[in-house]
C-alpha atoms as one frame of an Amber mdcrd trajectory, in Angstrom:
protein
 -47.212  22.371 -55.711 -43.767  23.138 -57.029 -42.097  25.260 -59.658 -40.391
  23.833 -62.711 -36.755  24.769 -62.136 -34.976  23.795 -65.323 -34.520  20.172
 -64.327 -33.515  20.587 -60.669 -36.971  19.342 -59.659 -36.623  16.031 -61.505
 -35.360  13.974 -58.546 -38.306  15.221 -56.478 -40.791  14.393 -59.252 -39.300
  10.923 -59.591 -39.653  10.295 -55.836 -43.227  11.651 -55.780 -44.170   9.416
 -58.720 -42.669   6.301 -57.071 -44.579   7.001 -53.841 -47.769   7.898 -55.752
 -47.936  11.424 -54.305 -49.786  13.895 -56.522 -48.199  17.217 -57.420 -48.846
  20.226 -59.614 -45.846  21.778 -61.358 -46.228  25.447 -62.328 -44.346  27.765
 -64.645 -41.909  29.883 -62.540 -42.811  33.042 -64.480 -46.499  32.587 -63.667
 -45.682  31.874 -60.016 -43.578  35.064 -59.794 -46.332  37.103 -61.457 -48.862
  35.680 -58.981 -46.530  36.663 -56.122 -46.206  40.220 -57.457 -49.972  40.465
 -58.018 -50.527  39.562 -54.362 -47.968  42.121 -53.193 -45.128  39.705 -52.395
 -41.999  41.291 -53.752 -39.490  39.432 -51.583 -38.196  36.127 -52.902 -37.066
  33.547 -50.368 -37.735  29.832 -50.090 -40.231  30.433 -47.254 -42.052  33.200
 -49.157 -42.119  31.070 -52.319 -43.502  28.045 -50.439 -46.358  30.095 -48.956
 -47.020  31.756 -52.314 -47.160  28.396 -54.147 -49.586  27.016 -51.558 -51.794
  30.107 -51.963 -51.591  29.884 -55.746 -52.605  26.216 -55.686 -55.564  26.950
 -53.422 -56.656  30.035 -55.370 -56.665  28.334 -58.762 -57.590  24.818 -57.539
 -54.764  23.373 -59.608 -55.134  19.727 -60.537 -52.355  17.219 -60.029 -50.167
  16.548 -63.066 -50.317  13.166 -64.725 -47.651  10.794 -63.361 -44.372  10.789
 -65.243 -44.037   8.002 -67.800 -40.619   6.419 -67.092 -40.091   5.601 -70.785
 -40.751   9.186 -71.814 -38.607  10.500 -68.944 -35.690   8.377 -70.151 -36.234
   9.612 -73.693 -36.161  13.204 -72.412 -32.853  12.471 -70.641 -31.380  10.924
 -73.791 -32.518  13.833 -75.973 -31.122  16.373 -73.479 -27.797  14.531 -73.437
 -27.715  14.509 -77.246 -28.339  18.265 -77.319 -25.529  18.783 -74.799 -23.104
  16.768 -76.944 -24.032  18.833 -79.994 -23.285  21.953 -77.955 -19.843  20.600
 -76.978 -19.097  19.700 -80.601 -20.093  23.182 -81.767 -17.838  24.837 -79.172
 -14.886  22.617 -80.041 -15.327  23.367 -83.752 -15.326  27.086 -82.950 -12.143
  26.697 -80.889 -10.536  24.743 -83.713 -11.221  27.617 -86.076  -9.512  30.175
 -83.845  -6.558  28.140 -82.567  -3.126  28.411 -84.169  -1.158  26.146 -81.832
  -0.674  22.768 -83.548  -0.746  20.761 -80.301  -4.068  22.351 -79.315  -5.492
  21.815 -82.817  -4.550  18.159 -82.572  -6.072  17.887 -79.098  -9.320  19.486
 -80.280  -9.468  17.141 -83.288  -9.072  14.147 -80.937 -11.798  15.499 -78.664
 -14.108  16.062 -81.642 -13.605  12.476 -82.800 -14.530  11.218 -79.325 -17.590
  13.504 -79.071 -18.847  12.476 -82.523 -18.496   8.805 -81.548 -20.524   9.437
 -78.386 -23.128  11.378 -80.408 -23.547   8.476 -82.838 -23.911   6.003 -79.941
 -26.467   8.235 -78.234 -28.465   8.712 -81.440 -28.549   4.925 -81.844 -29.690
   4.487 -78.211 -32.506   7.013 -78.724 -33.759   5.074 -81.760 -33.549   1.749
 -79.863 -35.372   3.186 -76.854 -38.193   4.578 -79.004 -38.505   1.252 -80.831
 -38.692  -0.652 -77.517 -41.630   1.396 -76.185 -44.870   0.853 -78.131 -46.456
   4.238 -77.285 -43.290   6.176 -78.112 -42.839   4.222 -81.351 -46.418   5.006
 -82.386 -46.014   8.748 -81.752 -42.600   8.754 -83.433 -44.007   7.086 -86.559
 -46.955   9.505 -86.702 -44.669  12.531 -86.388 -42.195  11.258 -88.975 -45.050
  10.775 -91.447 -45.230  14.590 -91.682 -43.026  16.153 -94.359 -39.798  17.591
 -92.944 -39.969  15.720 -89.628 -37.095  13.282 -89.159 -35.971  11.121 -86.256
 -34.261  13.930 -84.305 -37.199  16.359 -84.418 -39.696  13.561 -83.725 -37.731
  12.336 -80.681 -37.409  15.912 -79.404 -41.154  16.523 -79.739 -42.117  13.196
 -78.126 -39.713  13.863 -75.235 -40.591  17.522 -74.699 -44.337  17.494 -75.315
 -45.892  14.560 -73.441 -49.275  16.118 -74.227 -48.987  15.050 -77.886 -51.836
  12.689 -78.629 -53.935  13.809 -75.651 -54.250  17.585 -76.148 -55.766  19.630
 -78.960 -53.559  21.322 -81.557 -54.105  24.854 -80.228 -52.989  23.932 -76.716
 -49.974  22.085 -78.154 -49.013  25.111 -80.263 -49.149  27.270 -77.138 -47.076
  24.772 -75.129 -44.477  24.739 -77.917 -44.345  28.539 -77.998 -45.806  28.660
 -81.508 -49.256  30.144 -80.820 -49.887  33.806 -81.635 -51.251  35.654 -78.588
 -53.546  38.680 -78.781 -52.538  42.117 -77.545 -55.858  44.018 -77.659 -57.097
  46.824 -75.431 -60.438  48.585 -75.705 -61.178  49.236 -79.367 -57.520  48.854
 -80.357 -56.709  45.562 -81.987 -53.008  44.924 -81.597 -50.882  42.543 -83.579
 -50.524  38.932 -82.545 -47.132  37.771 -81.290 -45.701  34.326 -80.745 -44.169
  34.007 -77.266 -44.053  31.801 -74.197 -44.070  28.022 -74.296 -41.479  25.546
 -73.117 -37.816  26.152 -73.811
């Protein structure tokens, strides 16, 4: 058992997959809530390791499906594309607030470079999807829906490997789009959308 740590666990998952070692990855928020519920307020690596082992035993967690290398590469490409968009946005903001002509020129040069890299990355994402039959099938199905283009489809295929194998309600919850009840006794509270993957 291990916690999802915003990508820091990826090298470990890759090694476990290569060596065919099963693992269960849990949401860090749920792991922390389990720790609190069992009276463990301290947070150290040793405490977390014991808590994760107890959590796995208590809930009899099943091993995750092995990582699909084609989908993992797509996730890396999509994450890189999102990072480049973030850099472009920041540079555009700087350009709007800078008065020094040298700096404006430097930012414009940087923006040209970043936009070139973004175009190349977008092209690589499309080529990668086309080269993998399963990804291409999912991509085509998603893009058949009104309003879903290549960027959204690639993001969904990369971030929701459960697409095509899980029911729509579970997918909505994973995407953070499912309304969750907040009822107590005879009071029926309003439903709120929360949780899901970032």
